[in-house]
C-alpha positions in Angstrom: 161.7 -21.1 -34.1 158.9 -19.1 -32.2 159.6 -18.7 -28.3 160.0 -22.3 -26.9 158.6 -21.7 -23.4 155.2 -19.7 -25.0 155.1 -23.0 -27.7 155.3 -25.3 -24.9 152.4 -23.9 -22.6 150.3 -24.0 -25.5 150.7 -27.5 -26.5 150.6 -28.3 -22.8 147.5 -26.4 -22.2 145.5 -28.1 -25.1 147.1 -31.8 -24.0 145.6 -31.3 -20.8 142.4 -30.1 -21.7 142.2 -32.9 -23.9 142.5 -35.2 -21.2 141.7 -33.6 -18.0 138.6 -32.2 -19.7 135.7 -30.9 -17.2 138.1 -32.8 -14.3 140.2 -36.0 -13.6 137.2 -37.8 -11.4 139.6 -40.5 -11.0 141.5 -38.3 -8.7 139.0 -35.7 -7.4 137.1 -38.9 -6.0 139.5 -40.4 -3.7 142.3 -37.9 -2.9 142.1 -34.6 -1.0 142.8 -31.5 -2.6 145.7 -30.6 -0.4 147.7 -33.7 -0.3 150.9 -33.6 -1.4 153.2 -36.5 -2.9 156.2 -37.6 -4.1 157.0 -39.5 -7.3 160.0 -41.0 -9.5 160.4 -41.4 -12.9 161.9 -44.6 -13.4 164.2 -45.7 -16.6 162.8 -49.2 -17.8 165.0 -49.4 -21.2 168.5 -48.2 -21.9 168.8 -45.2 -24.9 169.3 -41.6 -24.7 167.3 -39.6 -22.5 165.0 -36.6 -23.7 162.4 -34.5 -21.9 163.6 -33.8 -18.6 163.7 -29.7 -18.9 159.9 -30.4 -20.8 159.1 -32.5 -17.8 159.7 -29.9 -14.9 158.1 -26.9 -17.3 155.1 -29.5 -17.4 154.5 -29.9 -13.8 155.6 -26.3 -13.0 152.8 -24.8 -15.3 150.3 -26.5 -13.5 151.6 -25.6 -10.1 154.8 -23.2 -10.1 155.7 -24.3 -6.2 157.0 -28.0 -7.3 160.0 -29.4 -6.0 162.0 -31.0 -9.0 165.3 -33.1 -8.3 166.8 -33.8 -11.4 168.8 -37.3 -10.9 170.0 -37.4 -14.8 170.0 -34.6 -17.7 169.2 -34.5 -21.4 171.0 -36.2 -23.8 172.8 -38.5 -21.1 172.9 -41.9 -21.9 170.2 -44.0 -19.6 170.4 -47.8 -18.6 167.1 -49.7 -17.3 166.5 -49.4 -13.2 167.9 -45.8 -13.3 166.3 -42.7 -11.9 165.8 -39.5 -14.2 164.2 -37.3 -11.6 161.9 -36.9 -8.5 159.2 -34.5 -7.9 157.5 -33.6 -5.0 153.9 -31.7 -5.5 150.3 -31.8 -5.1 149.1 -35.4 -5.6 146.5 -34.0 -8.3 149.2 -31.9 -10.2 151.1 -35.7 -10.6 148.1 -37.7 -11.4 147.2 -35.1 -13.8 150.5 -34.5 -15.5 151.6 -38.2 -15.3 150.6 -39.4 -18.9 151.5 -36.3 -20.6 154.9 -36.2 -19.3 155.2 -39.9 -20.1 153.8 -39.4 -23.3 156.2 -36.8 -24.1 159.6 -38.2 -22.5 159.0 -41.8 -23.7 158.6 -40.3 -27.7 161.3 -37.7 -27.4 163.8 -40.3 -25.8 162.9 -42.5 -28.7 163.7 -40.0 -31.5 166.8 -38.7 -29.5 167.8 -42.3 -29.1 167.8 -42.9 -33.1 169.0 -39.7 -33.7 172.5 -40.4 -31.5 172.7 -43.6 -33.6 172.9 -41.6 -36.8 175.0 -39.1 -35.6 177.2 -41.3 -34.3 177.9 -42.8 -37.8 178.9 -39.2 -38.9 181.9 -38.8 -36.6 185.0 -37.7 -38.4 183.1 -36.4 -41.3 181.9 -32.6 -41.9 178.4 -34.1 -42.8 175.5 -33.0 -40.3 172.2 -34.8 -39.4 168.9 -32.5 -40.4 165.2 -33.8 -39.4 162.5 -33.1 -41.6 158.8 -31.5 -41.3 157.7 -35.3 -41.2 156.3 -34.9 -38.0 153.4 -35.6 -35.8 150.8 -32.5 -36.3 150.8 -30.4 -32.8 153.7 -32.3 -31.3 156.8 -30.9 -34.0 157.9 -28.8 -30.9 159.2 -31.6 -28.7 159.7 -33.7 -32.1 162.6 -31.6 -33.1 163.6 -30.7 -29.7 164.3 -34.3 -29.3 166.4 -34.2 -32.5 168.7 -31.6 -30.8 169.3 -33.6 -28.1 170.2 -36.4 -30.2 173.1 -34.0 -31.5 171.3 -33.3 -35.2 170.1 -30.5 -36.5 166.8 -29.0 -36.8 165.6 -27.8 -40.6 163.1 -25.0 -40.7 160.3 -25.6 -38.4 157.8 -24.7 -40.6 156.5 -22.7 -43.6 157.4 -20.1 -42.2 160.6 -19.7 -41.4 162.3 -21.0 -44.6 161.8 -21.3 -48.3 162.0 -24.5 -50.0 161.5 -24.5 -53.3 160.5 -28.4 -53.8 159.6 -30.5 -56.5 155.9 -29.6 -56.7 156.4 -25.9 -56.3 158.9 -25.8 -59.3 156.4 -27.9 -61.3 153.4 -25.8 -61.0 155.3 -22.7 -61.3 156.6 -24.0 -65.0 160.2 -24.6 -63.9 163.3 -24.5 -61.3 164.5 -21.1 -63.1 161.4 -19.3 -63.0 160.5 -20.4 -59.3 163.8 -19.4 -58.0 163.4 -16.0 -59.8 160.3 -15.5 -58.2 160.8 -16.7 -54.6 164.4 -14.1 -54.7 161.9 -11.4 -56.3 159.4 -12.7 -53.5 162.2 -12.2 -50.7 163.6 -8.9 -51.7 160.0 -7.5 -51.5 158.3 -8.8 -48.4 161.1 -11.1 -45.9 164.9 -10.2 -46.8 165.7 -12.4 -44.1 164.3 -15.3 -45.5 166.6 -18.0 -47.1 165.8 -20.1 -50.2 166.8 -23.2 -50.4 165.8 -25.4 -53.9 165.5 -29.2 -54.8 167.1 -30.6 -57.7 166.2 -33.9 -59.4 168.9 -34.5 -62.0 172.3 -33.1 -62.9 170.5 -30.8 -65.4 168.3 -29.0 -62.3 172.3 -28.5 -60.4 173.6 -27.5 -63.8 171.0 -24.3 -64.0 171.0 -23.8 -60.2 175.0 -23.3 -59.9 174.6 -21.3 -63.2 171.9 -18.9 -62.4 171.2 -18.8 -58.8 174.7 -17.5 -56.8 173.2 -14.7 -54.4 170.0 -16.0 -54.8 170.0 -19.7 -53.3 171.7 -20.3 -50.0 171.5 -24.1 -50.2 170.8 -27.0 -53.1 168.9 -30.4 -51.9 170.3 -33.0 -53.7 167.2 -35.2 -54.0 167.2 -39.4 -54.5 171.1 -38.5 -55.7 173.4 -41.6 -55.2 176.3 -41.0 -53.4 178.5 -41.5 -56.8 176.2 -38.9 -58.4 176.5 -36.3 -55.6 180.8 -36.4 -55.6 180.1 -35.5 -59.3 177.8 -32.6 -58.2 179.8 -31.4 -55.7 182.6 -30.6 -58.2 179.6 -28.5 -60.2 178.6 -26.5 -57.2 181.5 -25.4 -55.7 181.8 -23.0 -52.4 178.8 -20.7 -53.5 176.4 -23.0 -52.2 175.4 -25.1 -49.0 174.6 -28.8 -50.2 172.0 -31.4 -48.7 171.6 -35.0 -49.4 167.9 -36.1 -49.4 166.0 -39.4 -49.9 166.4 -42.6 -49.1 169.2 -42.1 -46.7 169.4 -44.4 -43.7 171.7 -46.0 -41.1 173.5 -48.5 -43.6 174.2 -46.1 -46.1 174.5 -42.7 -44.4 178.6 -42.9 -44.2 178.2 -43.4 -48.1 176.8 -40.0 -48.2 178.8 -38.6 -45.4 182.1 -39.7 -47.9 180.9 -37.5 -50.3 181.6 -34.1 -48.5 177.9 -33.0 -48.9 177.4 -30.6 -46.0 174.0 -32.2 -44.5 172.2 -35.1 -45.0 168.3 -35.0 -43.7 166.7 -38.5 -42.5 162.4 -37.9 -42.2 163.0 -41.6 -40.3 164.4 -39.6 -37.5 160.9 -38.6 -36.1 158.9 -41.1 -37.9 160.8 -44.3 -37.4 161.6 -43.5 -33.6 160.2 -46.0 -31.3 159.2 -44.8 -28.1 161.5 -45.9 -24.8 159.8 -47.9 -21.8 159.5 -45.1 -18.5 157.1 -45.0 -15.8 156.3 -42.6 -13.3 155.6 -44.3 -9.8 154.5 -43.0 -6.5 157.0 -42.9 -3.5 154.8 -43.6 -0.6 156.3 -43.5 2.8 
């Protein structure tokens, strides 16, 4: 992943431009520019808290000298009625950042909460939980950070940091062996640091990859395989490749997949099925 803070600043700048535009007229019309104030982040729903670090950065991007006091940390269990943080700053800063902070934290906390439900199911197994690229455009940075906070592992961040040969690549290329060989040649010529993962859709695919791709492919994805089929394929694959189960994995069946001994399970629903949690930022008036 590219530098997190640099990417976050770009996200925040774009979001504030979208929201503030040519001015926060609601604030400009009634609050003096030099007025200072305090606000607290109130938790209204239980779950896993995520986005406190991000909230502080958002405020400091706008006004570096804000006072930010944490009462809870990212990854902690939160209960309704608790306070996550306090912020002392110019009132203009608080009001301009309020909705962006809440949107980020509510979404991130929802993802972290769902991720924790999944990772709790994996306790006692070697299998680890991966996210996917099924993310909201321009918000992937924080959605994947929320997965990490919830206990999951980030898969590739984009098309740029790993080669993933999926079904369409393989079909357009003319077959799984041809796709692997071309990818390996590409890596040797242009980007020796890039790892190659390949999606398999059948036992035949697995046999081909296990036979011809040692030293070329580092991970085999088993797409839409049943737990029983995965047990069979793991004996074929052996220790030469990492293994990843993908497709149709949910809270009800994830333990059955973990029991196969597969290294990773990937779940797109960690992000696109997560529900935002209820938080609010309230002014403290003395």
